[in-house]
C-alpha positions as CSV (number, residue, x, y, z in Angstrom):
1,M,94.7,64.8,220.7
2,R,93.1,68.0,222.0
3,L,95.1,71.2,221.6
4,P,95.1,73.9,224.3
5,M,92.9,76.9,223.4
6,R,95.9,79.3,223.7
7,F,97.8,77.3,221.0
8,V,94.7,77.2,218.7
9,A,94.3,81.0,219.1
10,I,98.0,81.6,218.3
11,L,97.8,79.3,215.3
12,A,94.7,81.1,214.0
13,I,96.4,84.5,214.4
14,A,99.5,83.2,212.6
15,I,97.4,81.9,209.7
16,L,95.6,85.3,209.4
17,V,98.8,87.2,209.4
18,T,100.3,84.9,206.8
19,A,97.2,85.2,204.6
20,C,97.3,89.0,204.9
21,A,101.0,89.1,204.0
22,E,100.4,86.9,201.0
23,E,97.6,89.1,199.8
24,Q,99.8,92.1,200.1
25,Q,102.6,90.4,198.1
26,Q,100.1,89.3,195.4
27,A,99.0,92.8,194.6
28,A,99.5,93.2,190.9
29,Y,99.4,97.0,191.1
30,T,101.7,99.5,192.7
31,S,100.5,102.1,195.3
32,V,102.3,105.4,194.7
33,S,102.9,108.6,196.7
34,N,102.4,112.1,195.4
35,A,106.1,112.4,194.5
36,Q,105.9,109.1,192.6
37,L,102.7,110.3,190.8
38,K,104.5,113.4,189.7
39,E,107.3,111.3,188.2
40,L,104.7,109.1,186.4
41,L,102.9,112.2,185.0
42,A,106.3,113.6,183.9
43,K,106.8,110.4,181.9
44,G,103.4,110.9,180.2
45,I,101.6,108.1,182.0
46,P,97.8,108.8,182.0
47,L,96.0,109.6,185.2
48,V,92.4,108.6,185.5
49,D,90.3,110.3,188.2
50,I,87.5,107.8,189.1
51,R,85.5,110.1,191.3
52,R,82.0,111.5,190.6
53,P,81.4,114.9,188.9
54,E,80.3,116.6,192.1
55,E,83.6,115.6,193.7
56,W,85.6,117.0,190.7
57,R,83.7,120.3,191.0
58,Q,84.2,120.4,194.7
59,T,88.0,120.0,194.7
60,G,89.1,120.4,191.2
61,V,91.3,117.9,189.3
62,I,94.9,117.3,188.6
63,E,95.7,119.0,185.3
64,G,95.6,116.6,182.4
65,S,93.8,113.8,184.3
66,H,91.0,111.9,182.6
67,T,87.7,112.1,184.5
68,I,85.8,108.8,184.3
69,T,83.4,107.9,187.1
70,L,83.7,104.3,188.2
71,F,81.2,104.1,191.2
72,G,77.9,105.9,191.5
73,P,76.8,107.4,194.8
74,G,75.2,104.1,195.8
75,G,78.3,102.1,194.9
76,Q,77.0,100.8,191.6
77,I,79.6,100.4,188.8
78,H,79.3,102.5,185.7
79,Q,79.6,99.9,183.0
80,D,81.0,102.3,180.4
81,F,84.0,102.9,182.7
82,F,85.9,99.9,181.4
83,D,85.5,100.8,177.7
84,K,86.6,104.4,178.4
85,L,89.6,103.2,180.4
86,A,90.6,100.8,177.6
87,R,90.6,103.7,175.1
88,I,93.0,105.7,177.4
89,A,95.2,102.8,178.5
90,P,95.0,99.3,177.0
91,R,95.7,96.5,179.5
92,D,99.4,96.3,178.7
93,K,100.1,100.1,179.1
94,P,100.7,101.9,182.3
95,V,97.9,103.9,183.9
96,A,97.5,105.6,187.3
97,L,94.2,105.9,189.2
98,I,93.1,108.5,191.7
99,C,90.0,109.0,193.9
100,R,89.3,111.0,197.0
101,T,91.2,109.0,199.6
102,G,92.6,105.9,197.8
103,N,90.0,103.4,198.9
104,R,88.0,103.2,195.6
105,T,91.1,103.1,193.5
106,R,92.6,100.3,195.7
107,V,89.4,98.2,195.0
108,A,89.5,99.2,191.3
109,S,93.2,98.4,191.0
110,D,92.7,95.0,192.5
111,Y,89.8,94.2,190.2
112,L,91.5,95.6,187.0
113,T,94.7,93.6,187.6
114,K,93.2,90.3,188.8
115,K,90.0,90.2,186.7
116,L,90.8,92.2,183.6
117,G,94.5,91.6,183.2
118,Y,95.9,95.1,183.6
119,T,99.7,94.7,184.2
120,R,101.0,98.2,184.8
121,L,98.6,99.9,187.2
122,Y,99.3,102.6,189.8
123,N,97.0,103.4,192.7
124,V,97.6,106.9,194.2
125,K,97.8,106.4,198.0
126,H,95.5,108.8,199.9
127,G,94.0,110.2,196.8
128,I,93.3,113.8,195.9
129,T,92.8,114.8,199.5
130,D,96.5,114.1,200.2
131,W,97.5,115.7,196.9
132,I,95.7,118.9,198.0
133,R,96.8,118.7,201.6
134,N,100.4,118.7,200.3
135,R,99.7,121.9,198.3
136,N,99.9,120.3,194.9
137,P,98.1,122.1,192.1
138,V,94.6,121.3,190.9
139,V,92.6,123.0,188.1
140,K,88.9,123.7,187.9
141,Y,86.9,120.7,186.5
142,Q,85.7,121.5,183.0
143,P,83.1,118.9,181.7
């Protein structure tokens, strides 16, 4: 039995939408807004800024954040990141991640939860650019 092309196309779209929805539901981390980040920081949950030093110098950093570069300029992973992160926040402790726009931390959050077993991870939506755009304070980066 041959199915009409219109039906096949609709079925394919439905499968893609379902797969995307399931992927969203399976995220083992939580994306948070600036307001939610402030609440986490008030509770003492560590914030790790995964950007590069030149980015920290350019914009400043959120006071009290831990600066640990995850990706180099070419996208390569800094292997010492994982050991440094584990010293700040073991896998079963909460930790928030921030980058420039939230893209790198989304990838990192997915990896840390699915591959390394982090269970209480927070990804800051829209990163430091949104934090600054909303006139939240930053401090000068001090290496």
